[in-house]
N, C-alpha and C positions, 0 to 999 in steps of 0.2 A: 922245466916243469914247475907249475905253481905249488907252493907249499900247502896251500889250502886244499888242492886236489889230492895231494898225498895224504893229508890229514883225514879227508873224507873217506878215502879208501881204507884207512886204518879203522875208522869208526864202522864202516861197512863190514869189515872182516870180524870185528868184535861182536857185531849184531847178527852175524850170519846172513847178511844180505848180499846177493850176487850182482844185482843191477839196481841202481838208485836214480830216480827221476827228480829233478829240481825245476819246478816251473817258475814263472814270473807272475806272482799273484799274492794278494793278501788273503784273509779268510773270507772275503766277500766278493771277490771278482771285480774289485774296483779298477777304474781306468788307470789310476796312478797308485803304485804301491809305495808305502812309506819306507823309511830307512830300515826299520825293524824287519821288514819282509823281503829285503833284497838279498836273498840267499843265493840265487843264481849269479848275481853280480859278484858276491863275496868269493865264491868258489872259482868262477871262470875268469873274472876280470873284465868281462864284457858289460858295458854300461848302457847298451840300447834298451829301449822300453819293452821289447818283445823278444822272447827266446826261451827255449827249454833245454836244459842240460841233462844228458843221460851218462851215467858213469858205471863202468864195470871194473873188475880187478885189473884188466890190461888194455882198456880202451875207454875213451870219453869223446862225446860228440855234442855239439850245440846246434840246435835247429833254430833258424831265424829266417825272416822273410827278406825280400829284395831290397827293402829300404836300408838294410844294415849289412849287406854283403861286404862292402868295402871296409866299413868300420869294424865289423867282426873279424875279418881276415887280419886286420892290423892288430887288434887287441888280443887275439888268440895266438898270435905268433909266439912260438916258444913255450906255450902254456901246457902242451901235452894234450890239447883238446882239438879235435877235428871240427871244421866248419861244415855243417850240413845245410846246404842251400835249398830251402823249402821251395817246392814247385818246379825245381829244375829236373831235366831228364836224368833218370838213373838214381835220383835221390829218394829213398823210401820215406814214408811218414814214420813217426815214432812207433805207432802201433805195428806197422809193417816190419820195422826193424826188430821190435821185440818178438814178433812171431817168427822171425828168421833166426834170431840169436839166443833166445832163452832156451835153456836145456831142462829136461825133465828133472824134477826134484829141486830146482833152484828157487830162489826167493827174489821177487821183485818188490822193491820198497819205495815209498814216498810218504811225505807228510800230507795225510789226507785232509788236513785243515785248509791247505792251500790248493787243493785239487777239487774241481767241480765234480759233482756226482756223475755227470755224463762222461767226462774224460776218464775219471777213475774206473768206471765200469768198463769202458772201452779197453783200457790197459789190462784190467782184470781178465777180460775175455781173451786177450792175447796170451796172457799167462796160462789160463786154463787150457787153451789150445795146445800149448807146449808141455802141459803136465807140471807147470810150476805153480807156486803159491804166492800170495800177496801179503805184505806187511805194510799197512797204511797208517801206522800209529807211531812212527819214529821220525822225529825231527833231527836227523843226524847232523845237518848243518848247524843247528842250534847247539848241539853237543860239542862242536869244535870251535864255534865262533865265540871266543872268550871276551871280546870287547864289543859284543853286539849292542847296537843302539837300543834304547828302551822304546816302548810303545808311546804313541802320541799322548800328551797330557792336556791338549787343548780343552777349554771349558765348554759347557753346554749352555745354550741360551734358549728362551722360549719366544715363540712368535705370538703376537696378539691376535685376537679373534678377527679383526678386520682384514688380516692377511690369510688366516687359515680357513675362514668360512664356517667351520664347525668346531665345537669343543672336542677335546680328547675323548671325553666320556661318550659323546654322540658317535664318534668314529668307531670306538670300541664296541658300542652297542650294535651298530650296523654290521661290523665285521662278524660278531657272534651270530647275528641273524643269518648272514651268508654261510657261515660254518654249519649252522643247523640245517639249512636248505641243502647243503652239499653232503650232509651226513658225516661231517668231520668232527672228531673229538679234540684234536690238537692242531693248531696252526702255527707253523714255524716261520719266522721272518728272519732271513739272513741278508736281504738286500737293504743296504743302509738308507737309501732314499725312501723306501717303504716304511721303515721304522721311524724315521724322522717325520714323515707325513702323518703317521698314526698318532705319534706322541706330541705333535706340534712343537718339536724341538729342532734346533740346528746346532752344528758344531764345526770344528775346523781340523778334523783328524786326517782328511784326505785332500791333497793339493787340488785346488780349483773346484772343490765340491764341498758345500757346507753341511757335512754329515758327521755322525758320531760313530766310532768303532763300537759296535754292540750287536747283540742278538736279542730276539724277543720270542718267547714261547707263550702262547695264549691257549687256554682251555675254556670250557663253558663257564668256569667259576674262578679262575685264577690267571694271573699274568706275571711272568717273570721277565724282567729286563736285565740282561747280562751286560754290564757296563762298568767301567772304572768309576767307582762311587765318588772319588775325589773330584771328578769333573762336574758333578751335579751339586749345585749350591743347596744348603739346607732348606731354603724357602721353596726351591723346586721339588725337593724330596717330599715335603709336606703335601704339595699338590698331587704328587704321584701316589702317596699313601691314600689320599681321599678317593682316588680312582681305583684303588685296589691293586696297585702295581708294586710288586716286590722287587727290590734291587738285589742283584747277585753279582759277584766279581766276574769280569769279562771272560776270563779263561775257564771259569767253572762250568761253562756250557758244554765243554768237552768232557766225555767220560774218562775215567781212569783207564790207563792202558790195560787191555786184556791180553790173554795169550794169543799168539799167532794161530790162525786157523786156515785151513786149506780151502781153495776154491771148490764149490761155489759159495761156501759160507763166509768168505772173506768180507763180503759187503752186505750190510743190513738192507733188507728190501721190504720195509713196512708197506702194507697195501693201502693205507688210508692217509698217507702223507704226500704232499705235493713234491714232485721231483724236478727241481729247477736244474737244467743242464748248464745254467750260466753262473749262478751265484752260490749254490748250496755246497758247503764243505762236506765231504763224505761222512765224517764221524757224527755230524749233527743228527743223522737219521737214527743212530743207535741211542743218542741222548734222549730224543723225543719218544722213542719206542719204550723207554723205561719209565715214563711218567705214569 
């Protein structure tokens, strides 16, 4: 059995979590997750690009698709983790498994920053069906990963107008007009390509994709760009200030941990925010709703 799996179970016990889900994702649903985000690989030893790990006190399973059946069977051998072959007869989905195995009063946990809103609410519904609650604010793998790699530090660069077609100010003005037409007070951008398009920037934080790890929250009169400020050269910061864009540390977009609450209040459900099922990390909704 892998020592990392044993350590995760110890963290679960200390946190009062009965089942913990570890996806393969960064905070933006990127195609390629950087080393900092490879929590599933760290615990399971499985190096494929797709897979989700579910761990309880006495069982662990890794769901992956047909591309990786042979690789996963080899890498999971002796790990204490069962291979769950997605799409095969008799193999339940993760939600189905949760609906069958969670018990009343138990707690389902995951790091909501790496879970899309659509997937998170699906798992929460499974927990609610079984009378369980959800804790989506614990990065338990981060608590045991003592030599975890740091976040990418690749620098940001600006694209000239002949490539962007419109200035950053023009794009922001048009976006605010669209917000007004839609009756939106706050617009949250979690998709990295959308943020780079709006700001006319590019970066190198994700393999094969010229994007910058960041979040952006825009209101009628303010803009906050949550990004590692060390990536943004002083002359670029001056241009951002002229356009009314305030820089904040990347991880400050996430609210401080609150007390665990029971379903159905485990997930924030603001009525006037877009709900991307692809890229929006679950806790972002609570951040925006506090503006």
